[in-house]
C-alpha positions in Angstrom: 179.2 -89.5 -98.3 175.8 -91.0 -97.4 174.6 -90.1 -101.1 178.1 -92.2 -102.3 177.5 -95.0 -100.5 173.9 -95.4 -101.9 175.5 -94.8 -105.4 178.0 -97.6 -104.7 175.3 -99.5 -103.2 173.2 -99.6 -106.6 176.3 -99.9 -108.4 177.2 -103.2 -106.4 173.1 -104.5 -106.9 173.2 -103.2 -110.0 176.3 -105.1 -111.1 174.9 -108.4 -109.3 171.8 -108.5 -111.5 173.7 -108.1 -114.5 175.7 -111.0 -113.9 172.7 -113.1 -113.0 171.0 -111.9 -116.1 174.1 -112.5 -118.2 174.4 -116.0 -116.6 170.7 -116.8 -117.3 170.7 -115.5 -120.9 174.2 -117.9 -121.4 172.1 -120.8 -119.7 169.1 -120.3 -121.6 171.5 -120.1 -125.4 173.8 -122.9 -123.9 170.8 -125.6 -123.4 168.6 -124.3 -125.7 167.4 -127.9 -127.8 168.0 -128.4 -131.0 165.2 -127.9 -133.8 162.4 -130.8 -133.6 163.8 -132.1 -130.3 161.9 -134.3 -128.0 159.2 -132.6 -126.0 159.4 -132.3 -122.3 158.4 -130.3 -119.0 159.5 -126.7 -118.3 162.8 -126.8 -116.5 164.4 -124.2 -114.3 167.6 -122.4 -115.3 170.8 -124.0 -114.3 169.1 -127.0 -112.4 166.9 -128.1 -115.4 164.2 -131.2 -114.3 166.0 -132.1 -111.2 163.4 -132.1 -109.0 161.9 -135.0 -111.4 161.5 -138.2 -110.1 163.2 -140.8 -112.6 161.1 -143.9 -111.6 159.0 -146.1 -114.0 155.9 -144.6 -112.5 156.8 -141.2 -113.1 157.6 -141.6 -116.7 154.7 -143.7 -117.6 153.4 -140.2 -116.1 154.9 -138.2 -118.4 154.6 -140.3 -121.7 151.0 -139.9 -121.3 151.7 -136.2 -121.4 154.4 -136.0 -124.0 154.1 -139.2 -126.0 156.5 -141.8 -126.2 159.6 -140.2 -126.9 160.0 -137.0 -124.6 163.2 -135.2 -122.5 164.2 -134.0 -119.4 166.8 -132.1 -118.9 169.2 -132.7 -115.9 171.7 -129.9 -115.2 173.2 -129.4 -118.4 172.4 -132.5 -119.9 169.5 -133.0 -121.9 167.9 -137.3 -121.5 165.8 -138.7 -124.2 163.4 -141.1 -122.3 161.5 -143.9 -125.0 158.6 -145.3 -123.6 156.2 -148.5 -125.2 156.8 -151.5 -127.0 156.6 -150.0 -130.1 159.4 -147.1 -129.6 161.5 -149.0 -127.4 161.7 -152.1 -130.2 162.1 -149.2 -132.8 165.2 -147.9 -130.7 167.0 -151.2 -129.9 166.2 -153.5 -132.7 165.8 -151.6 -135.6 168.5 -148.7 -135.1 170.5 -150.8 -132.6 173.7 -149.6 -134.2 172.3 -145.9 -133.2 172.3 -146.8 -129.9 174.5 -148.7 -128.6 177.0 -146.5 -126.7 177.1 -145.7 -123.0 177.4 -142.2 -121.7 179.6 -141.6 -119.2 177.3 -142.2 -115.8 179.4 -139.9 -112.9 177.9 -142.1 -109.8 179.4 -145.7 -111.4 182.1 -144.0 -113.6 183.9 -143.4 -110.1 184.3 -147.2 -109.7 184.0 -148.6 -113.2 185.7 -145.9 -115.3 184.6 -146.8 -118.3 186.2 -150.3 -118.5 184.9 -153.6 -118.7 181.7 -155.0 -120.2 178.9 -152.9 -118.8 180.5 -149.2 -119.6 183.0 -149.8 -122.0 182.4 -148.4 -125.6 183.8 -149.0 -129.3 186.6 -151.5 -129.9 187.1 -152.4 -125.9 183.6 -153.5 -125.7 183.6 -155.3 -128.4 186.2 -157.5 -127.5 185.3 -157.7 -123.4 182.1 -158.6 -124.5 183.0 -161.3 -127.0 185.7 -162.8 -124.4 182.9 -163.0 -121.6 180.3 -164.3 -124.3 182.7 -166.9 -125.4 183.6 -167.7 -122.0 179.9 -168.1 -120.8 179.3 -170.5 -123.8 182.1 -172.7 -123.4 181.5 -173.2 -120.0 177.8 -174.8 -120.5 179.4 -177.6 -122.4 179.9 -181.2 -121.1 179.1 -183.0 -118.0 180.2 -179.5 -115.7 177.9 -177.2 -117.4 176.3 -175.0 -116.3 173.0 -176.9 -116.1 174.7 -179.7 -113.7 175.8 -176.8 -111.4 172.4 -175.1 -110.9 171.1 -178.4 -110.2 173.9 -179.2 -107.3 173.3 -175.5 -106.2 169.5 -176.1 -106.1 169.9 -179.4 -103.8 172.1 -176.8 -101.3 169.3 -174.5 -101.8 166.4 -176.8 -100.3 168.4 -178.0 -97.7 169.0 -174.5 -96.3 165.2 -174.2 -96.9 164.3 -177.0 -94.8 167.0 -175.6 -92.1 165.9 -172.3 -91.8 162.1 -173.7 -91.4 163.3 -176.2 -88.9 164.9 -173.9 -86.9 162.0 -171.3 -87.1 159.9 -174.1 -86.4 160.8 -174.5 -83.0 159.2 -171.2 -82.2 155.8 -170.8 -81.9 153.8 -172.4 -85.1 153.4 -170.4 -88.2 156.7 -168.8 -88.2 158.8 -168.3 -91.3 161.9 -167.2 -92.4 163.2 -164.5 -94.5 164.7 -166.1 -98.2 166.4 -163.1 -99.2 170.1 -163.9 -98.7 170.0 -167.6 -98.8 168.4 -166.7 -102.9 171.2 -164.4 -103.4 173.8 -167.0 -102.1 172.2 -169.4 -104.4 172.4 -167.6 -107.7 175.5 -165.8 -106.8 176.9 -169.2 -106.7 176.3 -170.2 -109.9 177.9 -167.2 -111.4 180.9 -167.8 -108.9 181.4 -171.4 -110.4 181.7 -169.6 -113.5 184.3 -166.7 -112.7 186.0 -168.3 -110.0 185.7 -172.1 -110.3 183.7 -172.6 -107.4 180.9 -172.3 -104.8 180.9 -170.4 -101.8 179.4 -172.0 -98.9 176.0 -170.2 -97.2 178.0 -169.1 -94.5 181.0 -168.0 -96.1 181.6 -164.3 -93.9 183.5 -162.8 -97.1 180.7 -163.7 -99.7 177.9 -162.7 -97.5 179.7 -159.6 -97.1 179.6 -159.4 -101.1 176.3 -159.7 -100.8 175.0 -157.4 -98.5 177.3 -154.4 -99.7 176.1 -155.4 -103.6 172.5 -155.4 -102.4 172.3 -151.9 -100.6 174.5 -150.6 -103.3 171.6 -151.5 -105.8 168.8 -150.0 -103.7 170.6 -146.7 -103.1 171.7 -146.3 -106.5 167.8 -145.8 -107.5 167.3 -142.9 -104.9 167.0 -139.6 -105.7 169.8 -138.2 -104.0 172.0 -140.9 -105.3 171.0 -139.7 -109.1 171.5 -136.2 -108.3 175.2 -137.1 -107.9 175.0 -137.7 -111.7 174.2 -133.9 -112.2 176.8 -132.3 -109.6 179.6 -134.6 -109.4 182.2 -132.3 -108.8 180.3 -130.6 -105.7 178.6 -133.4 -104.4 181.6 -135.7 -104.2 182.7 -133.7 -101.2 179.7 -133.9 -99.5 178.0 -136.7 -97.3 175.1 -138.9 -99.1 174.2 -142.2 -100.6 176.7 -141.7 -103.6 179.4 -141.9 -100.6 177.6 -145.1 -99.2 177.4 -146.7 -103.1 181.3 -145.9 -103.5 182.4 -147.6 -100.5 180.4 -150.6 -100.7 181.9 -151.2 -104.4 185.4 -150.2 -102.8 184.9 -153.3 -100.2 183.9 -155.5 -102.4 186.4 -155.0 -105.3 189.1 -155.8 -102.1 187.5 -159.1 -101.5 187.8 -160.0 -105.6 191.1 -159.1 -105.3 192.3 -161.6 -103.1 190.2 -164.1 -104.9 191.9 -163.0 -108.1 195.5 -163.4 -106.4 194.9 -166.8 -105.6 194.4 -167.8 -109.1 197.6 -166.0 -110.1 199.3 -168.6 -107.4 198.6 -171.6 -109.3 197.4 -170.2 -112.6 198.4 -172.6 -115.3 197.7 -171.1 -119.1 197.4 -174.4 -120.5 194.6 -175.5 -118.0 192.5 -172.6 -117.3 189.7 -173.8 -114.6 187.4 -170.5 -114.9 187.0 -167.1 -116.4 189.7 -165.9 -114.2 192.2 -168.3 -115.2 191.0 -167.8 -118.9 191.2 -163.9 -118.5 194.7 -163.7 -117.1 195.7 -165.8 -120.0 194.0 -163.3 -122.4 196.3 -160.6 -121.0 199.0 -162.1 -121.6 198.1 -162.8 -125.4 196.7 -159.2 -125.7 199.3 -157.5 -124.5 200.1 -155.9 -127.9 196.8 -154.6 -128.5 196.4 -152.2 -125.0 192.7 -150.9 -126.6 191.1 -153.9 -126.3 191.3 -153.4 -122.5 192.7 -156.6 -121.4 194.7 -155.8 -118.2 194.3 -156.7 -114.1 192.0 -153.8 -113.5 190.1 -154.6 -116.0 189.8 -158.3 -114.8 188.3 -156.8 -111.6 185.6 -154.6 -113.3 184.8 -157.5 -115.7 184.6 -159.9 -112.4 182.5 -157.7 -110.4 179.9 -156.8 -113.4 179.2 -160.5 -114.0 178.9 -161.1 -109.9 176.3 -158.0 -109.9 174.7 -158.7 -113.2 174.3 -162.8 -112.8 173.3 -162.4 -109.0 170.7 -159.4 -108.2 168.0 -160.0 -111.3 167.7 -163.6 -110.9 167.5 -163.7 -107.2 165.1 -161.0 -107.2 162.8 -162.6 -109.7 162.9 -165.9 -107.2 161.7 -163.3 -104.8 158.6 -162.4 -107.1 157.9 -165.9 -107.7 157.9 -166.8 -103.7 155.5 -163.5 -103.3 152.9 -164.3 -106.2 153.2 -168.1 -105.2 152.2 -167.5 -101.7 149.5 -164.9 -103.1 147.9 -167.3 -105.5 148.1 -170.9 -103.9 145.9 -171.9 -107.0 148.6 -171.6 -109.4 151.4 -172.7 -107.5 148.9 -175.9 -107.1 148.6 -176.1 -111.0 152.7 -175.8 -111.2 152.9 -178.3 -108.5 150.3 -180.6 -110.6 152.3 -180.1 -114.1 155.6 -180.9 -112.1 153.9 -184.2 -110.8 152.9 -185.4 -113.8 156.1 -184.6 -115.7 158.7 -184.7 -113.5 157.6 -186.8 -110.4 159.0 -186.7 -107.1 162.1 -189.4 -107.7 164.4 -187.3 -109.8 165.6 -183.6 -110.0 164.2 -181.1 -112.8 166.1 -180.5 -115.8 166.2 -178.2 -118.7 164.8 -181.0 -121.1 161.6 -180.9 -118.9 161.0 -177.4 -120.0 159.2 -178.0 -123.4 156.7 -180.8 -121.6 156.0 -177.6 -119.1 154.1 -175.2 -120.7 152.4 -173.9 -117.5 155.0 -174.0 -115.2 156.8 -171.8 -118.1 154.3 -169.4 -118.6 154.4 -168.6 -115.0 158.1 -168.2 -114.3 157.8 -165.3 -117.8 154.7 -163.7 -116.1 156.7 -163.2 -112.6 159.1 -161.9 -114.6 156.6 -159.6 -116.5 154.7 -158.1 -113.7 157.9 -158.2 -111.4 159.5 -155.8 -113.7 162.6 -156.3 -112.3 165.0 -153.7 -114.3 162.1 -151.1 -115.0 164.7 -148.6 -116.8 167.4 -150.0 -119.0 170.7 -148.7 -118.4 171.5 -145.3 -120.2 172.9 -145.7 -124.0 174.1 -142.9 -125.9 173.2 -141.9 -129.4 176.7 -142.7 -131.9 175.3 -140.5 -134.4 172.5 -138.0 -135.3 169.4 -140.1 -135.5 165.2 -139.7 -135.7 163.1 -141.5 -133.1 159.6 -141.0 -133.3 159.7 -138.1 -136.0 162.1 -136.2 -133.4 165.9 -135.4 -134.0 168.3 -137.2 -131.7 171.4 -135.5 -132.2 174.9 -137.7 -132.0 176.0 -137.8 -128.2 172.5 -137.7 -126.8 172.2 -139.9 -123.5 168.7 -142.2 -124.0 167.2 -144.4 -121.3 164.3 -147.1 -122.0 161.4 -147.3 -119.7 161.0 -151.2 -120.4 158.4 -151.1 -117.5 156.3 -149.9 -120.2 156.9 -152.3 -122.8 155.9 -154.9 -120.0 153.3 -153.4 -118.9 152.0 -152.0 -122.6 147.6 -151.9 -123.1 148.2 -152.7 -127.0 150.3 -155.8 -125.9 149.4 -157.7 -123.0 145.5 -158.3 -122.5 145.7 -158.0 -118.5 148.6 -156.0 -118.3 148.2 -155.4 -114.2 146.7 -158.6 -113.7 149.1 -161.5 -112.6 148.2 -163.8 -115.6 149.7 -166.9 -116.9 147.5 -167.0 -119.6 149.5 -164.2 -121.2 152.0 -166.9 -122.0 149.8 -169.7 -123.4 147.8 -170.2 -126.4 144.6 -171.6 -127.1 145.9 -175.3 -126.5 147.8 -174.5 -123.4 151.1 -174.2 -125.1 153.6 -171.6 -124.7 153.7 -168.9 -126.6 156.6 -166.5 -127.3 155.9 -162.6 -126.8 157.7 -159.9 -128.6 156.8 -157.3 -126.1 158.5 -159.2 -123.2 162.0 -157.7 -122.7 163.2 -158.2 -119.1 166.5 -158.3 -120.6 166.1 -155.6 -122.8 166.9 -156.1 -126.6 169.8 -154.9 -129.2 173.2 -155.4 -129.1 173.3 -154.3 -125.4 170.9 -157.2 -124.1 171.8 -158.8 -121.3 175.0 -160.9 -121.5 173.8 -163.7 -119.0 170.4 -164.0 -120.5 170.4 -167.9 -121.5 172.1 -168.1 -118.1 169.3 -166.4 -116.3 166.7 -168.5 -118.3 168.1 -171.3 -117.3 168.4 -170.8 -113.7 164.7 -169.5 -113.3 163.4 -172.4 -114.4 166.0 -175.0 -112.5 165.8 -173.0 -109.2 161.9 -172.3 -109.4 161.0 -175.7 -110.6 163.1 -177.7 -107.7 161.7 -174.9 -105.0 158.2 -175.9 -106.1 158.6 -179.7 -106.7 160.0 -180.2 -102.8 157.7 -177.1 -101.2 154.7 -175.7 -100.5 154.7 -171.8 -99.9 152.3 -170.2 -97.5 152.5 -167.0 -95.8 153.0 -166.4 -92.1 149.4 -166.3 -90.9 148.3 -162.4 -90.9 151.6 -161.5 -92.4 150.6 -161.6 -96.4 153.4 -160.3 -98.3 153.4 -156.9 -100.3 153.2 -156.5 -103.9 154.0 -152.7 -103.6 157.8 -153.5 -103.9 161.0 -151.3 -103.0 162.5 -149.5 -106.2 166.2 -148.9 -106.4 168.1 -149.6 -109.7 165.9 -152.9 -109.4 162.3 -153.6 -108.5 162.8 -155.8 -105.4 159.5 -157.2 -103.1 159.2 -155.9 -99.6 161.1 -158.1 -96.9 158.8 -160.9 -96.1 158.9 -164.0 -94.4 157.4 -167.3 -95.9 157.1 -170.8 -94.7 158.4 -173.8 -96.7 156.6 -177.0 -96.0 158.1 -180.4 -97.8 155.5 -181.8 -100.0 
């Protein structure tokens, strides 16, 4: 009996070993890369490179080791990463039709479901993007164009800064305030004017809730644990983690947006559309016979969420970096103020017609965008056909991620990439010069939809703020340049002193 028990034990053990070896061999066969696929680090069986950080600094290091086109395995998926201006331009511009699709991203698919503007593909994407683009353009025309709304909001923003500085001035001298959500509110109000036809007071509880929930989701989505959800969604959806917070936040935002949309439905007049929501409701009726175009109530909610998020976070984050750099480089702030005094003065507000006459200010804004590195990694794309890139074979359906940070800091394109230097955007005569390697909004067919709006906001908000205030740090508390990395790269929380000019 003892002998039989021993034999039974080894039978079980041998069976387990056989199963493990069989699964290991199947994993190797199943996940073997195709011939001439981009190289990458050795990966663990079954897991891949799940312990490799997916941040821009780690991506830069791997590009040094494996070249500008390399790959990582995440679970059963191989992702190709592209670094450096030359190769990113090749992918997004010269091969724009090869890399225009979106892969399914499990973390965001739970909420966005492959509909809307950002994560849809094919016929639906073309229709949704065209509709949004047309509306943004038409809204910018006439007396109530976007420039007018930004100028009005700039006044509210400056007043909020004065009130905050006045409030903290009651305390011991030298105190400052955190401008984070004041800036988010101001920028968010511009896209709200486009989408909902009105702005929100800075004290509006629901809008403040949307801004804070979205900000938290953006930060958490860049965490290693949240990214792990994309590898094992079937398991992790039942477990606690940052993905649960991200999903909960988006669901709460959607509930608030639904209330706004329901209000529009109550007094919606198809003949007199007031904003994006009204025009979308009209388009839903118009496109009933073409469901593949994706115009329905669910898509309206997702599109509204996408526009609010994309239209708020990146511009507001850039303005926060602007305040940080003005405090750290007061001599540059003084040069901007001198140009403002010379071109605009103090008797009127800045407008977009001033920009061609303000090359230094324009250069400073562009340099803040470059070195602030707001969106280090482009949102994943997918190859729509078999192609080659950098001499490597990229099969159809391969997920690719562009390292936009590597473009903004490319040693071959920038004279001093790691230094805050507005001269990067000035020629020998002190005039503004465009740089091809300036791609903060990405490029190609999936270039940021609101790029023109963002440029307008950055110029008008920044110029108005520096016209009316001098920004300085709280004594002994100079802001950090380290940054916080989520989906965006934002400054650490800081206090600023806004002293009226």
